[in-house]
C-alpha positions as CSV (number, residue, x, y, z in Angstrom):
1,M,18.3,-8.1,-11.3
2,S,14.7,-8.2,-11.4
3,V,11.8,-5.7,-11.6
4,L,10.1,-6.8,-8.4
5,G,13.7,-6.6,-6.4
6,S,14.3,-3.6,-8.5
7,P,15.1,-0.3,-6.0
8,K,13.3,1.6,-8.9
9,T,10.5,-0.6,-8.1
10,Y,11.0,0.0,-4.3
11,A,11.1,3.5,-4.9
12,A,8.1,4.6,-7.0
13,L,6.1,2.6,-4.7
14,A,7.4,4.4,-2.0
15,A,6.6,7.8,-3.7
16,F,3.2,6.4,-4.5
17,H,2.7,5.8,-1.3
18,A,4.0,9.2,-0.1
19,V,1.7,10.9,-2.4
20,D,-1.1,8.5,-1.0
21,A,-0.6,9.3,2.9
22,V,-1.0,13.1,1.5
23,A,-4.3,12.5,-0.4
24,A,-5.5,10.1,2.7
25,G,-4.6,13.3,4.8
26,V,-6.7,15.9,3.4
27,Q,-9.2,13.7,2.3
28,V,-9.7,14.1,-1.5
29,A,-13.0,13.3,-3.0
30,P,-12.1,10.2,-4.7
31,V,-10.3,8.9,-1.1
32,K,-13.3,9.6,0.9
33,K,-15.7,8.0,-1.6
34,V,-14.2,4.9,-1.2
35,L,-13.6,4.9,2.2
36,D,-17.2,6.1,3.0
37,D,-18.2,3.0,0.3
38,V,-16.4,0.4,2.3
39,G,-18.2,1.7,6.0
40,V,-14.5,3.0,7.4
41,P,-15.3,4.9,10.3
42,E,-14.6,8.6,10.7
43,E,-12.6,7.8,13.8
44,I,-10.2,5.2,12.2
45,R,-9.7,7.4,9.1
46,P,-6.6,9.2,10.6
47,V,-4.5,6.8,10.9
48,F,-3.9,5.9,7.0
49,P,-2.1,8.7,6.2
50,V,0.5,7.5,9.5
51,V,0.4,4.3,7.9
52,K,1.0,4.6,4.3
53,A,4.0,7.6,5.2
54,A,5.4,4.9,7.3
55,A,4.9,2.8,4.0
56,A,6.7,5.1,2.1
57,V,9.7,5.4,4.4
58,G,10.0,1.8,4.8
59,L,10.2,1.1,1.2
60,A,12.6,4.0,0.4
61,S,14.7,2.3,3.0
62,V,15.3,-0.1,0.2
63,T,19.2,0.1,-0.3
64,R,20.5,1.1,3.4
65,F,18.2,-1.4,5.1
66,P,16.6,-4.1,2.6
67,G,15.1,-6.3,5.7
68,L,13.3,-3.3,6.3
69,A,12.2,-2.6,2.6
70,R,10.6,-6.5,2.7
71,L,8.9,-6.4,5.9
72,T,7.4,-2.9,4.8
73,T,6.1,-4.9,1.8
74,A,5.1,-7.6,3.7
75,M,3.0,-5.3,6.1
76,L,1.7,-3.6,3.0
77,T,0.8,-7.8,1.7
78,L,-1.5,-7.3,5.3
79,Y,-3.0,-4.1,4.8
80,F,-4.1,-4.6,1.3
81,V,-6.0,-8.2,2.2
82,L,-8.0,-6.1,4.5
83,A,-8.3,-4.0,1.4
84,V,-9.8,-6.3,-0.4
85,G,-11.8,-8.1,2.2
86,A,-13.7,-4.7,2.8
87,H,-14.5,-4.3,-0.4
88,I,-15.8,-8.1,-0.7
89,R,-17.3,-7.3,2.8
90,V,-19.8,-4.6,1.3
91,R,-20.3,-6.4,-1.8
92,D,-18.4,-3.6,-4.2
93,K,-18.1,-3.6,-8.0
94,V,-14.6,-5.4,-8.8
95,V,-13.9,-2.1,-10.8
96,N,-13.2,-0.4,-7.7
97,S,-11.6,-3.5,-5.6
98,L,-9.1,-4.2,-8.3
99,P,-6.8,-1.0,-7.5
100,A,-6.3,-3.2,-3.9
101,V,-6.3,-6.8,-5.6
102,I,-3.3,-5.5,-8.0
103,F,-1.4,-3.9,-4.9
104,L,-1.8,-6.6,-3.4
105,V,-0.5,-9.3,-6.0
106,L,2.3,-6.6,-6.2
107,V,3.6,-6.5,-2.9
108,A,3.1,-9.8,-1.8
109,A,5.1,-10.7,-5.4
110,M,8.0,-8.5,-3.7
111,T,8.0,-9.7,-0.3
112,A,8.4,-13.3,-1.4
113,K,10.7,-12.2,-4.0
114,G,12.7,-9.6,-1.9
115,P,14.9,-6.5,-2.8
116,D,18.2,-7.0,-4.7
117,Q,21.7,-7.2,-2.9
118,T,23.6,-4.5,-4.4
């Protein structure tokens, strides 16, 4: 069993995205600042909590539906490619882009590995 394919890793990432969905929904100050900094229009922002909640559900499905969990990590890879691209587009500081880069690497590796078969 590997860390990348472990159901515990998927569960932890699902929990993170569930909390992040709430934070994006109420637009806590740090989330609002990042979205402002990268120039996300106000009318697009309501999509983020839905996407993050869907990601949490997809990741949490790993034990019953490993294919869905792998599809979710693939879609998160695309999401974080776009996030990193948004930071690059506005010439954001590396330190501000780092979380998106780390998540991109993590979910891309998880997609390549796939969930462990139980």
